[in-house]
N, C-alpha and C positions, 0 to 999 in steps of 0.2 A: 443628658450630658452634664447639665448644670447641677443636677442633684448629686452626682458623683464627684464633681470637681471640687477641690479644696479652695478655700478663700485665697490663699497665697497664689495658687495657680491662676485663678480667675483674675486677680490683680495684675499678674504678670502679662496675661493675654491682653487686658485692657491697656496696659502701658505700651505694649507692642503695637496695638491698634492705633494709639495716639501718634506713634512715630510713623507707622506705615499703614494707613487705612486701606481697607479692602471692601468689596461688596458692590452692589449695584449703584449706590450713590457715587462712589468713586469712579466706576465705569462710565456713568453719565457725564461726570466732570471731564474725564479724558476725551470722550467723544465731543463734548462741547468745545474743548480747547482746539481740537482738530478742525471742527466745523468753523469756528471763529477765525482760525488762521487761514483757512481756505477761502473764506468769503471776504476777508479784510481788504484785498486789493480792489474789490468792486464797491466798497462802501464809500460814501461821500466823506469829504474832509470833516473831521471831528465827529464822525458817526461810526467809528470802528465797533464792530460787534463784540459782545462779551460772551464768554463761554456760557454764562447763565441764560443768554438769549436762546440757546439751543438745547437747554436741559428741560426735562419735564417738570412741571410744577404741580405735583400731586396734592400738596396740602394747601395750595392757594396762598402761600406766604409771600409771593412776589406781587400780589395785588392785581393779578389778571382778573378782569371781570368775566362774566359768563360768555355765552356763545357770541360769535361775531355776527353782525347783521350782513345781509346780502351785499349792501353797498361797501362795507368794510372788506369783504372778501374780494369783490371786484377791484377795489382800489389796490389791495395787496397784490393781486394777480397782474395788474397793469404795471406796478412798480417792478415786479420780478421780470416781466416781459421786457421792460425798458432796460433793465440791467443786462439782460442777455441778448439784446439787439433786435428783438422781435418788432419793436416799435419803429425801427428803421427799415423793416422789410428784409432783414438778413436771414430770417428763419421761416420763410413762408413756403 
């Protein structure tokens, strides 16, 4: 396609993409916005989630280090259980 496309047409498509982006990165952003909005009521004061918190970080640009340790996973599971009431015996 690019071999047959003229430079002015490519420039036009690039300008359109700058105004109305499309593709998987934009879809991830939309999903992150929905997820952040759905989880915001359960976040603590001053800890509102950001859409980027729910988006994949394929290139590592957000500074996430390697795999979680077992202790980190257990702590995250306990936090989630507390959010949804399992710690108070509501979902046993």
